[in-house]
N, C-alpha and C positions, 0 to 999 in steps of 0.2 A: 443435565442432558436434555431435558424438555425445553429449556430456554435456548440451547444451541440449535435444536431442531426448529423452533419457532422463528428464530432470527434467520436461519438459513433458508427456510421455506419461503419466508416473505421476500428475501433478497432475490431468490431464484425467480419467483413469480413476477417481481418488478422488472428483472432483466429480460424475461421472456416476452414482456408486453410489446416492446418495439420490434422484436424479431418476428413475432406472429403477425403484426400489422403489415410487415413488408413481404410476407409469404403469399402464396397463391390462394390461400383461404383466409382473407383478412378478418372475417368475423370471429376467427379463433381467438383474437385478442380479448374477447369478452370472457373467455374461460378463466385466465389467471386473475382478472379483475373480480369475478364472482367468487373465486377462491379466497382472495384477500378480504372481501366483504364478509363472507361466511365465517372465515376464521376469526374475524373481529367479534362477531356475535358469540362464537364459541368461547372466546377468551373471557367474556363476561359471565359465562356459566361456571360457577365455582363450587358446585356440589361434589364433594369428594367421593360420593357413592357412585358417580358416573365417570370416574377418572379414566378407566381403560377404554370405555366406549367412545369417549370424546377423542382420545388419541387415535383409535382405529378409524373413526369417521373422518378425522382430519387427514390422516395418511392416505386413505382411499380417495378423498377429495383432491389431494395433491397429485396423486397418480392420474386421476381422470382429467383434471382441469389444468394441470401445469405440465406434467411429465409427458403424457400422451400427445397433447398438442405440439410440444417441443419435438418429439420424435416424428410426428407427421411432417413438420416443416423440414427437419434435418434430413429425413430419408425421402422427402417429396413423395410421400405415400399416404394418401388420405382414405383409400378404400381397402376393404378386406377382400382379398382376391376371390375367395370362394363364397362371397356374399354379394350376389349381383343386384340385390334390392336396394332402393333408397338413395342412390347416388345424387339424385336431383334435390334431395331434402337435407343435405349436409348442413347448410347454414341454419335451418330451422332446428335441427338436432342440437347444434351448439347452444342456441338460445334456450331450449328446453332444459338441457343438462345444467346450464349456468343458473337459471332461475330455480331449478329443483334444489341445488346445493344450498342456495341462500335461504330458501323456505325451510329446508331441513335444519339448518343452523339456528334459525329463529325458533323452531319448535324445540330444539335441544335447550335453548335458553329458557323457554317457558317451563319445560319439564324440570329443570334444575331448581326453579323457584317453587314448583308444586310439591316436590318430594322433600322429606326431611333431610337436613344436612348432617345430622348427628351420625357419627361413625361408631359402630358397635365394636367394642374391644373384646375379642374372642380369645380367652386364655385356656379354654378347654373345648374338646371336640368329642363327639360320640358316634358310635355305629348304631343306627336306629333299629336295624334288624338283627335276627339271631345268627351268630357266626356258624353254629352247627347246621342250621337250615341252609345257609349259603354254601357251605361245604358240600352237603348232600346234593343240592341243586347243581353245583359245578361238576360233581362226579357223574351225575346222570347225563348232563349235556356232553361232557367229554367222552362218555361211553358211546353216545349216539354219533359223535364226531368221528371216533375211531372205527365204529362198526359200518358206517355208510360212506363209501368213497365219494359218492356224488355230492355229499354235503361239503366236503373239503376241497373239491376240485378248483374252486376259485379263491382258495386261501393260500397265501405264501407267508414266509417269515423273513424279514429283513430285506430280501431282494426278490423281484418277480422272475421266475424261471423263464428262460427262453430256449427254444429248440429249432429255430428257423422254420417252423411249421406255420407261420402266420399268426395273425391276431386271434386270440380266443374270444369267445362270446360271453357277455355277462347275462345273457338271457337264461333264466333258470326258473324252476317252479317256485310258486309262492311258499311252499312248505320248506324248500331248501333255503330260501331267503330268511325265513323265520328262524330256522336252526342256526344259520350263520349269525344272526343277530343275538340269539341266546348264547352262542359260544363267545361272542364278544362280551356279552354281559357277564358270563361266568368268569372270564379272565379279569374283567374289571372288579368283580366282587372278591376274587382271590387277592387282587392288589389291595382292596380296601380292608379286608380281614387282616392281612399281614401288616399293612401300614398302621392300622389301629392297635394291633397287638404290640408292634414295635414301639409305637408312640407311648403306650402305657409303661413298657419296660424302660424306655429311654428316660421318662420322667423320674423313675426310681434310680436308675443307674445309666447316666448319659455316655454310653459306649458307642463308638462309630459304627459297629456292626448293626445296630438297630436302625441306622440310617441307610446303610448299604443294602440291606435285605429288601425293604419296600422299593428302593430305587431300582434294584435289579428286576423285580416283578413289574414295575412301571415301564421299564425299557422293553420288557417282553410284550406288554400291551401296545406300545408304540410300534414295535416291529411287526405286528400282525397286519398283513396286507390283504385286503378284500378286493379282488378284481384289479382294476387300474385306477380306482378313485383315490386321489391324494388327500382329499378332504378328511377322511377318517383319521389319517396319521396326524394331521394338523390339530384337529379337535381333541383327539386323545392325548397328544403331547401336552397341550395346554391344561387339560383336565388333570393329568398326572402331575404336571409341574405345580399346579395350584394346590393340590392335596399335600404333596410332600413338602412343599415350601411352607405351608401353614403349620404342619405338624412339627417340622424341624427347622424353625425359622433361623436358628443359629448358623445353620449350614446352607442357607438359602442361596448365596452366591454360587457356591460350588455345584449345588444341585441344579441350578439353572443352566450352568455351563454344560454339564454332562447331558442333561435331558435335551436341551436345544441342539447340541452337537449331534446326538443320535438321530433326532428328528430331522435335522437338515440333511444328514447322510441318506436316510431312507427316502425323504422327499426328492432329493437330487437324483437318486437312482430311478425312482418312479417317473420323474420328469424326463430323464433320458430315454427310458423305455417307451414313453408315449410320444415324445416329440421327435426322436430319431428313428422311430419305427424299429426298435430293437427286436421286436417279435419276428421280424423277417430275417434275422441273422442268428448265427449259432452262439454268439457271445456279445457282451457289451462292448468289448474292445474292437471287435470286427465292425460293429455299427458305428463307433466313433471314427474309425479309420476310413469308413466308406461315406461319411457325411461331410458335406462342405458347409462352412459357416454361412455362405451366401444363400444356401437353400433354406435357412431358418428365417421365417417371416416374423421378425421381431415386432413390428408395428401391428401386423394382423393379429398376432397373439395377444398383445396388450389390449387392443380394442375389443377383442372377443371376450377375454376374461374379465376385464375391468369396465366393460360397457362404455366404450368410446363413442364419439359422434356417429360413426358409420353404423354401429350397432343400433343406435336409437333411430337413425334415418330409415333403416330397414323396417322398423316397426311402423313408422309413419306411412311408408309405401304399402305395408300390409293392408291398410284400409282401402286401397284401390282394388283389392281382390276379395276381401271378406268384410262384413259389417261387424262392428263391435257390439253385439247385442247383449242385453242383461242375461238372457237365457244361456248364452255361451259362457259368460262370466260365472254364473251360478253353477253350471255343469263342471267347468274347470276346477273350481274350488271345493265342490262336493265330492267329485271323483278323487280329489287329492287326499281327503280325510281317510285315514286307515280305519277299515271297518265298513264305512259307507261305500267304499270303492267296490266291494263285492256285489253290491246291488245296483250298480250303475252300468249302463250299456257301454261296453268297452269298444264296440265297433265305431262309436262316434269319437272323433278326434278332438283333443284339447287344443288350445291356442298354440302352444309351443310345437305341437306336431303339425298343425296346419302351416305354421310359419316355416318349418323345415321342409315340408312337402313342396312349398313354393320354390325352395332353393334346389332340392335334390330330386324332386319328383317322388314317385312312389317307392323309390329304392331305399330311402332313409327318412325316418321321422324324428331323429334326434341329431344333435350336433351344436347348432347355434343357440345361445341363451337369449332370453328377452329381459331387458332391464326394467326396473321399477317405473322409470319415466316412459319407456316404450309401451309397457302394458297399460299404464295410466292413460296415455294418449289414445290407445285403442278403445278402452272401456269408459273412461271418464271425461275424455275430451280435453281441449287446451286449457279450460278454466280450472279443472280439478285433477289434472294428470299427476300431481304430486302426492295424492292420497295414499298410494302404495308405500312411498318412502316414509310418510308420517307413521303409518301402521308398523313398518319395519323398525323404525327408531323407537317407538313406544315399547314394543315387546322386547327388543334387544336391551334397552336401558332398564326396563323393569326386571329382566332376568339378572342383570348385574346387581341390581339393588337387592334382590332376594338372596342371591349367593353371598353377598357381603354380610347379610344379617344371620345366615344359617350356621348352626353348630353341627348339623348332621352331615357326615361324610358322603352318604348316598346323595343327598340333595346337592352338595357342593360338586361332586364328580359329575353326576348326570346333568345337573343344572349348567355346569361349565361347558359340557359337550353341546347341549342345546344352544347355549348362549353363543358359542363360537360359530355355530351354523348361522345364527341370526345376524351377528355383528359382521361377519366376513361376507355375508350375502345381503348387506343392508341396501345395496342398490339393485337388488334382483327383484323379479316379480314374485308374487307370494306362493304360487302353486307348488314348486319344489320344496319350499320351506314347510308348507303345511304337510306335505307327504312325509318327509323325514321326521319332523317333530311329533306329529300325531302317532306315527309308528313307534317311535321311541317311548313316548309317554304311555301308550296303551300296553305294549309288550313288556317294557321294563317295570312299570307300576304293577301290572298283574303278577309278574314274577317276584317282585320285592315285597309286596303287601303281606303275603303269608309269613315272611320272615319277621316283619314288624309285629304282626299279631302274635306269633309264637313267643317273641321276646317279651312282650307285655304280659302274656299269660304266665310264662315261667317266672317272671318277676313277682307277679301277684301271688302265686302259690309258693314262692320262696325257693324255687329250684335254682335260679340264677342270681 
């Protein structure tokens, strides 16, 4: 399968080369060339502990440097309609994103040489914390969830409800956000408890029921929807898939099919909800019947989500309005750290808010994302703009390395969740990554550490 993809991606990149040269944006031909060069460097990186990361980096590179340029030429649409910045900097943006991918590929090659190639064979797994503590923790959180309606107002299961009353808001108090996170953790711990108990039973008596039970709880986790953010479903899906596949490797293929099918179903409905403005209709079918395919801005969406050249060009234009000072950079990434953000002046805007303020005025401070290259251009200049990508690659690849070495189900599940955030946002600027990851590490670790201490104590005194 990997060989088929490699050959196909090379062939498509080669075929795109003359087509892009003949288009109205001739410098786009550099994009597939840089993809081919970068892919060549990646092919020399043969560390098996980075296998998944290399695939994701390659696929995202293909989307950015081959597929998006092809769509730009095919639809004759090089600009994002609701992003009026940077149209004069399109060619510069193409050069930046092309150079960035090659430098990132070289860094991956270096990393593969620095880390050990030895693959750890894991024949057994363990639950690091106390199951009893996890159950009590889960019951307390579920009690809070049931008792306080405001905690669960942004939570749905399987499908986001719609009532034609317009879009809801994700703005909520910090305490409610914390309880939602703890509820997500409680469901995850329930999954790990049942998965581990079923795993031990399965080793003694390999009945299919011991596979079905954790699979069902895993699907429940995937079906939990918080607001409109699709990322939670994707990260949770891969975390559940990783744990269940490792514990029940004999049924890996069927497990993958079931989990991925449910994940795609939930993600598809969430995408319809967001892209077709389902919140303005009484049902999903009404929204589908009222929406024309011509109204869907395919190229705009691709450039926005996968950081196409127009997205990067807007970041270059940003410098005509604001200076990229070290003070602002420090403020951005200090405010992003969970805990420190309580002591930072929230009236001062971070870069992404200033960026969106240029586009929407004071009406909206969120919307468009900033790429790793764009953020690097703003704060590190043209010589070192790639440093954000280097940092993203290092932490993403390190996360995969740690997960592959661990026998702890908590480390594997939470580590995979964090890893998915890192690897899927590898071409993103660091601020949102720091926010989510620091929040998960602080909240989840504080919640889980007592369980680990209790288990060690009970083992020491011979209770467990």
